[in-house]
N, C-alpha and C positions, 0 to 999 in steps of 0.2 A: 258453903254458902248455897244459897237459893240460885239455880240456874233460870233464866229467862225461859219463859213458854218459847217453842219453835213451832212454827206452822209453815208447811211445805206444801207443795201441789206439783204434781207431774201428770205428763200425758204421752202415750205412746199404744200403737196398735189399737185405737177404737177404746181405751181404757183411760179413765181419768182419775187420779188419786188424790186424795186430801188428807192431811195428818196434822196431828197436834201430838207434842211431847212436852214435859216439864220434869223437873227433878230436883233433888237436893243432895248437895257432896256432904253424906253422911260420914265419910272416910276420907281421908287424903286420898285424892284422885278418884275416888269410886262413888259415883252417881247412882242414886237409887230413885226411881219416878215411875210414871205412868205414860202410855203412849195409845194412842187413838187413831184409827183410819177410816174412812169412807172412800170405797172405790165403787166406780160406775163404768159397766162396759156397754157398748153400744152394739156388741155383735147378739145375734140371735141367741147363743148358747150362754150369753153373759146376764147380767143383771146388776144388783147393788148388794155391797157388804157393807156391813159397819162391825169393827171390833175394837176392843179396848183390853188392856193389861198392863202387867207392871214389867217394868225395864230394869236393868242392871248394867252400868257402863264403867269401864275401866279406861281411864287417861294413862297413858305409859309415861308421859312427861308434863312439864309445866312449862315449857317452852313457848316461844310464839307459833311454831308449827309443831303441832301435838296429834300424834297417831292415837286411836282407841279402838276397842271392841265394845258392841253392844249386843248383850242378850236380852230377849223379850219373849213374852207368852201372850197369846191374846185369847179371847172367847168373844163370840158375837154370833150375829144372824146374816142370812140372805135372804133376799125375796125377789120376786119376777125372775126373769130368764127361764129355766128348764125345769118347771115344775112337775111337768108331764113326764118327766125321764125315769127310766128304772132307778131305783135306789137313791132318790133324791132326798137328801136331808137339809133342812135349812140352817141348821147349827153348823159355825165354824169355829175351828180351834187349830192354832198353829204357833208354832216357836220359829223364832228367827235368829239368827246369828249375824252382825253386821259389821265388817272392819270399816274403818273410815278415817278421816285426816280433818282436823278443824285448823284454822289460822287465826291468831288473834289481830284484829283490825284496830281495837281501841281497848281502853281499860274495862269495858263493860259489854264488849262485843266481839263477838268470833264468828266466822264464816265456816262451815262445815260440810263435805260430802261423805256418804256412805256408800256401800255397795250391799243392798240388803236383798 
């Protein structure tokens, strides 16, 4: 079935991250979806980044507490920040691997955490 969209926000070391993810369980315990990030840094060398791309997640169990791994790839752009720096390229591409854990709070609600 369709998973609910997830929105998250984080802040550390002068960086603010906002994200959105949504997906569909296409196979048993396997989610296919999309993921987007907006990152803003308050440092002189920082700037703003906007990325989006596909994600693939595998849930190891269907129990109340369920570990998972998530693979994602994203494309995007960055602006402001260090434009005058040598070899500056505004294009962004990255792959990510995120192990995590989610906990079922109700029939349609889960709380999760991941290390990305």
